[in-house]
N, C-alpha and C positions, 0 to 999 in steps of 0.2 A: 624258429621262433625262440626269442630269448627267454631265459628263466623269469618267471613271474615274480615281481617284487613283493616282498612281505610287508604288510602294513606296519609302520612303526609309530608309536605314540609320540606326539609332539611334546614340547616343554610344558604345555598346559595340562598335561595329564600326569606329571611327575608327583610322587608323594613326598611330603616333607622329610628331610634327612636329619639325622642327629647332628651333622656338621652344620654350623651356622652359616657357612658360606653358601649352602644350598638356598638359603632364603634370599639371596641376592638376585635370583633369576626372576625378577619382576621389573616393570617400568619401561622407560623409553630408551631403547638401545642407541638411537642416533645421537643422544645427548650424553652418552657416557653411562657408567655404572650407577644404578639407582640406589646408592647406599642409604640406609635408614638412619635418621637422626635418633639418638638415644631418647627413649620415651615416646617416640612417634608410633601411632597405630599402624599395623600392617595393612596394605591396600587389599581390596577385594580381588579375587581371581577372575578369570574369564567368565562370561555368561554361563550360567548353569553349574558353576563350580562353587563350593563353599569358600568363605573368606579365609585368607592365610592366618595361621595361629599367631597370637601376640608373642613377641620375642621376650625372653627373660632378660634380666639385667646382665647376666653372664654372657648371653648370646650377643646382646648389644655391644658389650665391651669387646667381644671377639671380632665382631664385624668392623668395629672402628679400627682395631689393630690391622685387620686384613686390608682395609682401605688405605691406611697409611703406608703399608708395605707395597701395595700395588701402585700407588701414586709415585713412589720413589722408583719402582721398577720401570714404570712407563717412561718417566723422565730420562732415566739412564739409557733405555733402549732407543728412544727418539734422538738423543744426543748423538748416537752412533749411526742409526739407520733411518732417520726421519723420512727421507725421500722414498724409501722402499716399503716401510711398514704400512700395511693397509688397515690393520686392526689388531687390538689386543683384547682378549676376553677371558673372564674367569670361567673355568669349566666346572661342571657339576662333579661332585665326588664320584670317583670311579670304584666299581666293585673290585675288591682285591682278588688277585689271582689265587688259584688253589694253593693252600699251604701258607699264604701270606696273611699277616694280621692287618686289620683295618687301621690306617693311620689317620686319626682325627685331626692332626695338625697340618696335614699335607694340603698345599694350595696349588692346584693344577691351573696353569695359565697357557692359553693358546696365543701364539703370535703368527699372524698371517702376513706373508711377505710377497710383494710383487716381483716376479722374476722375469718379466717380459723383456727387459733390456739385457739380460745375462747372455753373453756370447763367449766370454773367455774361459769358462769352465762348464762342466756338465751339470745337469740339474742335481744329481746326487751329491757332487762335490760342493755345490753352492749351499745346499741344505745343511750338509754336515758342518761347513765352515760357519754358517749363521748360527747353528745350534751351539757350537762350541763357544762362540763369543757371548751369545745371549744367556746360555747356561752359566757362564762365568760371572756375568752381571748378577744373575739371580743368587748364586752361591755367596757372592760378596755381601749382598743385602740380607738374605735370610735363607738358611739351608732348607727351609720348608717350602720354598717356592720351586716348583718343578715346571719349567717351560716346555711346551710342545710346539716346535716350529713347523709351520706348513708353508710351502710355496704354492702360489696360485695355480701354476700349471699342474701340480700334483692333485689339487682339488678337482680341476677339470678332467684330468685323466681318470680319476676314480669314477667320475660321472660317465665318461665314455665306456668304462668297463663295467658299468651297472653296480658299482660299489658305493652305495648311498649312505653308508654309516657316518661318513665325515660330515655330510649335510645335516644329519640328525643331531650330531654332536654340536655343531655350530648353532642349530636352532634352539638348543637347550642351554647355551652359554649366556653369560651376562657381560655384554661389551663394556670394557673400560675405556677403550679408544676405538672409534669407528669412522673411517673415511667414506663409508657408503656401502662397501662390499658385504660386511657382516650383516647389516640390516637387510640387504637385498636377499642374501641367502636365507636368512632367518624367516622373513615373511613369505618368500616363495616356497620354502620347504613346508611351512605350516599350511599354507594355502593348498599346496599339492596334496598333502595328507588329507585335508578336508574333502577335496575333489575326488580323490581315489576312494575314500570311504563311501561316497555317495554314488559315484558313476564309474567304478573301476572297469566294468566290462565294455564301456564305450570309449575309454581314453586310450589312444594310441601312443601319444607322446606328450610330455610336459617339458617345455624348453625355455631356459633363460637366455635372453638375447639382448640386443641393443648396445647402448654406450657402455654399460657395465662390463660386458664381455670384450668390447673393442678397446678398452683402456682409456675411454674418454669421460668416465663418470665423475660426478661431483657428489657432495653430500646431499644435494637437493634433486639429483637426477631422478627421472621416472624409472621404475623397475619394470622392464618389458618382459612379459612371458607369453609364450605361444602354446596353445593347446590344440592338438589334432584329435578329432572325434571320429570314430569308426562308424560310417553310415552304410556300409556295404550289406548289412543284414537287417535293414530297417523295413518293417512290414506294416506297422500300425499307424504310421504317420509319414508325411513327406520328409525328404531330407532337410528342406528349409525349416519345417516345423521342429524337427529334432534339434537343429542348430540353434534356433531362436529360443526354444524351451531350455536347453542346457546352458546357453549363453547367459540368460537372465539369472539363473541360479548360481552359476559359477562366478559371475561378477559380484553378486551379492555376498558370496563367500569371501571374495577378495576384500570387500569393505569390512566384513567381520574379522578377517585376519588382521587387518590394520588396527582395528579397535582392540583386539586381544593383545597384540604386541606393543601397541603404542607407537608404531612406526608411521610417520606422517608422509613419507614419500609415496607418490601415487603408484599404485600397482596397475600398470597398463596391460590389460588382458586382451589378447587377440585369439579369436576362436576360428578354426578352420575345420570343415568336414573333409574327410579323407579324399573323396572324389574331387572336390574343388582344389585341394592341395596338389593332387596328381595332375589335374588340368593346368594349373599354374606352372608346375614343373615342366610340362611338355611345351608350354608357350614361352618358356625362358623368362618368366617373371623375375625381374631383378631382385625384388623383395624376398622371394622364396630362395633364390640362389644365395643371397646374403645371409638369410636365416640358416641355411644348411652349412654355409662356410663357417660362420661365427658362433652359431647357437650351441649351448651346452645342455644336454638332456638331463633333467632331474628325474625323469622317468621315461622309459622307452620299452615298448613291447617288441622291439626288433625291427622297426621300420625306419626310424630316423637315422640311426647310426649307419646302417648299410647304405642309405642314400648319401649320407655325408662322406663315406669312404669312396663311393662311386664318383662323387663330384671331385674329390681330391685326386682320384686316378684319371680324371678327364673323360670318364665314360658317360657322364650326363652332359649333353651338348644341346644347344638350341637347334630347333628344326629349321629347315629352309624357309618355311612359312613364317616362323617367328622372326628370322633375320629380315625377311622382306617387310614384315609389319613394322619392325623397329626402324628400318631404313625409311619407309614411307612416312613415319611419324614426324620426321624433321620438317618435311614440306607441309604436312598438315598443321603443325604447330605455328609455322610462319604465317600460313593463311589464317589461322585462328587469331593471331596477333593483329593482322590487318582488319579482320572482321570486328575484333574487340575495339580497335580504334574507331571504326565507323559507328559501332554501337554506342560508344561513349559520347561521340559527337551527336548521334541521332537520338539517343534516348536519355542517358544520364544527365548531360548538361542541359538538354532541352527541357526535361522535367524539373531540373534544379532551378531553372529560371521561370518556367511557365507556372508551376504550382504556387510559389509565393506570390506571383502576380495575381492569380485568381483569388488567393487568400486576401490580398489587399483590397480587391474589388468587393469581396464578400464583407470585409470589415467596414467598408464604406456604406454597406447596406444593399448591395446588388446581389441577385442570385448568381451562383457560379457560372461564368460564361463558357461557351465552347472554346476549345483551343484556338481555332482560326479567328475568333472574335476578340480574343484577349488583348492583343497589341493595340488594336484600334480603340477599344474601350479605355485602355490605360491612357492613350493620348487624349481622347475626348474628355474623360473625367478629370484626370490628375494633371494633365498638361494645360489644356485649354480652359476647362471650367473652374477647377479649384486652384490652379496654378501652384501646385505642390511639388511637381516633378519636372525635371529638365527633359527636353525632347530627345537628347542624345541617348538617354537610357532606354527609351522606348525603341529607338533605332537598333540598339543591341539585341533586344528581344526579337524584333522583326528579323534580324539577320539570322539568329539561331533557328528560328522557325523555318526560314527559307532553306537553310543548309539541311535541316532534317527532312524537309519535303523533297529536296533534290536527290538526297541519298535514297529515300524511300521509293522514288519513282525511277531510280536508275540513271538519272541525269548526271549525278556525281558518283563516280565509281569508287574512288579512294579518298581517304582523309589522311593527310601527312601529319607528321609529328609537330611541325611548325604551326599548321592550321589548328591542330588540337590545342597547342599552347596558347594561341591567340584567343580561341573560344573559351578556354579555362580562365584566362586573364579577364576577358569581358564579363564572364559569368560571376567572377569574384567581385568585380567592381559593381556589377548590377545588384548583387545580393546585399552588399553593404549599403547601397543607396536605398534599396527596398526596405531594409531594416529601419532606416531613418524615416522613410515614408510611413511605416507602421506607427512610429512615435507621433508623427504629425497628425495622422488620422485619429489615433486614440485621443489626442489632446482636443481635437475638434469635437469628437463624439462625447467626451466628458463634459465639455462646455455646453453642448446641446442638451445633454442629459440633465445638467444642472438647471437649465432654463425650463425643461420639461417638468422637473420636480417643482419648481416655483409655480408653474401654471397649474399643476395638479393640486398643490396645497391650497392655492387661492380659490380654485374652483370648489374644492371640498368644503373650505371654510364658508364660502357663499351658501352652499347647500345646507350646512349646519345652521347658519344664521337665519336662513329662510324658514327652516323648521321651527326656529324660535320666534318667528313672526317679523323678522327684519327683511324687507323685500328689496329695497334699493340700496346697493352697496357699491361705492366708488373705490378704485384701487388704493387711493391715498387714505381711505377710511378703514381699510381691512384690519390693521393692527389695533386701532382704537376700538372698533366695534367688537373684535375678538376678545379684547381685554375686558370691556365693560359688560358684554352680554354673556360671556362664557367663563372667563377666568375669575372675575370679581364675584360672580355668583356661585363659585365652587363647582361648576359643572365640568370644567376641564382643568387638570393639574397645571400649576403655575409654570412648571419647567418647560411646558410646550410654548409659552410666550417667548422664552429665550430662543427656542428652536426656530420659531417663526421669524424673529428678528435676524437671526443668522442667515436664514434662507433669503430674506429680503436684501441683506447686505451683500450676499454672494451675487444676487441678480444685478445689483448696482455695480459691483466690481466687474462683472461680465460686460455690462453696457459700456464701462469706461476702459475695457481691455486690460484690467488689472487682476483678473481672476487667477489664483494660484492652484496648483494641484493639491496641496494639503487642504485648502479651503473646500475644494470639490469633494474630496474624500470625506471630510467631516460632515458636509451637508448631506451626502448620500447615506452616511452611517446613521445620522440622527433623524433624518426625515422619514426613514422607514418606519420607526416605532410611532412617530407623530401621525403619519397617514393612517397606519393601522388603527390607532386609537380613535381617530375621527370617524373612520368607517364603522368601527364597532359601536361608537356612540350613536351614529345615525341609525344603525340596525336596531339597537336596543330601543331607541325612541320610536322608531317606526313600528317595532313589535308591540310596544305599549299602546300606540294609537290603533293598531290593528285589532287588539283585544277588545277595544271599545266598540268595534263594528262587527263583532262576532257573536253568533248565537250557537251555543253548544246544546245538542239534544241527545237523548238516549232512546233507541227504539229496539226493543227486544234485548239481545245481548250485545248490541253494537252501538257505537257512538258516531254521530255525524255533526257537521258544522254548516252554518249558513253565514257567508260574509256579505254584509250590506255595504257596498262601495258606490256611493253616489247614486247613479241611476241603474246600476247593475248589481245583481246578486249572484254569488258563486256558491254552489251546493256540493259539499263533499259527503258522500253517502256513508262511507265507512273509513274513519281516519286511521284505523289500525291496519288496514289492508295495504299490502306493499304496492300493488298495482291499483292506484286509487281511481274510483269512478267519480268523475266531476261533471256537473251540469252548470249551466248559467241561464239566467232569465232577467228580463227587464223588470225594473221596479215601477209599477204604475203609480199615478198621482195619489190614489187612495191607499197606498201602502201595500197593496197586494202584488204578487209575483205574476208576471206574464208566462207565456208558454216556455217551458224549459227545453234546452237543446244541449246535446253532449259537447263537451269541450275538453281541453287538455291542461295538464299542470303547467306546461310552458306558457300557454296563452294566459292563464290566470296570473302567473308571475310577471309577465310583460305588462298586464293591466295594472297590477299592484305598483309597478315601478313608476308609472306615469300619473296615477290618480292621486288626487289630494283627498286625504281622509278627513272628514269634518270632525271638529272637536267634540260634538255630541251627536249621537245616533238615536233616533226615536223609533220604537217598534209599534206599528199600528195593528189593530185587531185583525185585519185581513190576513196578515202574515201568519197568524196562528192557524187559520184555516188551511193555508198553503202547507204548513208543516205536517198536518194530518194527511194531506194528499201525497206529500213527498215521502214521508217516513212511516205512515200507517196510523191507525187509530190509537195505538198504545204509546204514542210518542210522548216523551217527557222533556221539559225544558229545564236545563241545569242553570242554577243561579249562583253567582259568585264562585265559579269553579276555578 
């Protein structure tokens, strides 16, 4: 078992340094060093941390000088090694060695170099040569710039040897130039630290993998990390529950690490439990083999590296069963392709044509038809009756329905690529034509809707005029009577006369086949408020008439009503009760009420809708005797309530 890693604080826990360069370790690394403009306030630290202190003018001046120096240094280094430099970062002030004095003017700079193409010299020789040249550039610019050159293979080797100090150093640096690797190391290291603080006893390995390690990364590449969780000693929950529980928290930590660092590249976190990882290894899962081959452990309890070495030595080999399974998968995939071709023809194209056809019939006003009836209905309604659709398009639908049926019943075994292309071409043409059919149907529906609006408005106006005492109304007299009986007398606002004229004009344009879509939209928009006003006018007038036919009484603590409507009276025994008790009785010639019988609110409302309420209602003496019978001897009649 490898020596247990000591928890190291991330950059977010560093205390402010007397060196102003320390204050650079904030911001968005992928976009370069976040130098502060003079006079600008310092940003807040990570969640839970106090905000960074405000810089003094002297510190601002110092930072500006450092920025200018590093910009020149970066430019010179890139002129020489642009292809190989992966990143340049300002390092935090280092604690002086014993006996040395702290140098407040020292600027430590990390230069990370990709050495994957180096073949002509050893890694040590390459690093020494790079350092000599880069140090010379630094000395020419400023003797206070101290570069530290790192080659990428050295970083990875440190990780293989469980020497993670270099990762912690990078995580605390402030990138001046970053082609993606510094950001990846920074966010992965901070995320790893968060995970270990919370779940160290469960974490077997934390591994950086993917395109970054394989040398295919870009500035926008995802940062792939793999975490293996030890589930061999789980007792209080199932292995799946452990994985799901830790996975949710660990992914949440990944989001938090991104917010803390300002790194926008997606941290793609894969979680494996140890038993599943082992099973995948035995089954020769190519993903696991690739992870072992290329992955770099940022933390390992002595599991990952031994497996990695065994793979390098050729000791981890696929089993016979795994080889047979991989061999058989080729034929399975070919069969799956054939089945997918059939499914596309049988299902996807079928429904792509059938469903819009059903929608067209529904838009026309029919209930959704069964699939087997759809083609026939399309022909009957749109081809023969409405003459909106050409028959050849219905034939296309009939064909795809038949192909699907033949495949489903086993009559047709396979579907070739050419047949699929033909079906796709037919489906494309069919759908384009159905889209035009929708436009045609909508135009017809709009015109019919406009006619319906005209008929509704004229009918309501007739009802309103009838309530005003005008019984006989011809179509050509509607506007004149509406103006004379309602508008001129101030009962209806004048604006509705304009609305009525527009509706009548639209009806005339419809009859002459000149109706336009904007005209329909305007009529629909303005007629809504017109109809609403007329309905409310009738309701108010009807309510006033109804009040004249109503007797309100009080009996005890309750209130009741008697409605005298022609030859029938309706009695509500308690108007405040939610479930109202309602009776009705015939009104005798002498004014008395006949035998009462129970009725319902619905029946009373239907009667009210059809009965004509007389302009004057007289109450005869006999009714008062009935009131005592209905409501008791203490009944009181309310006057002018």
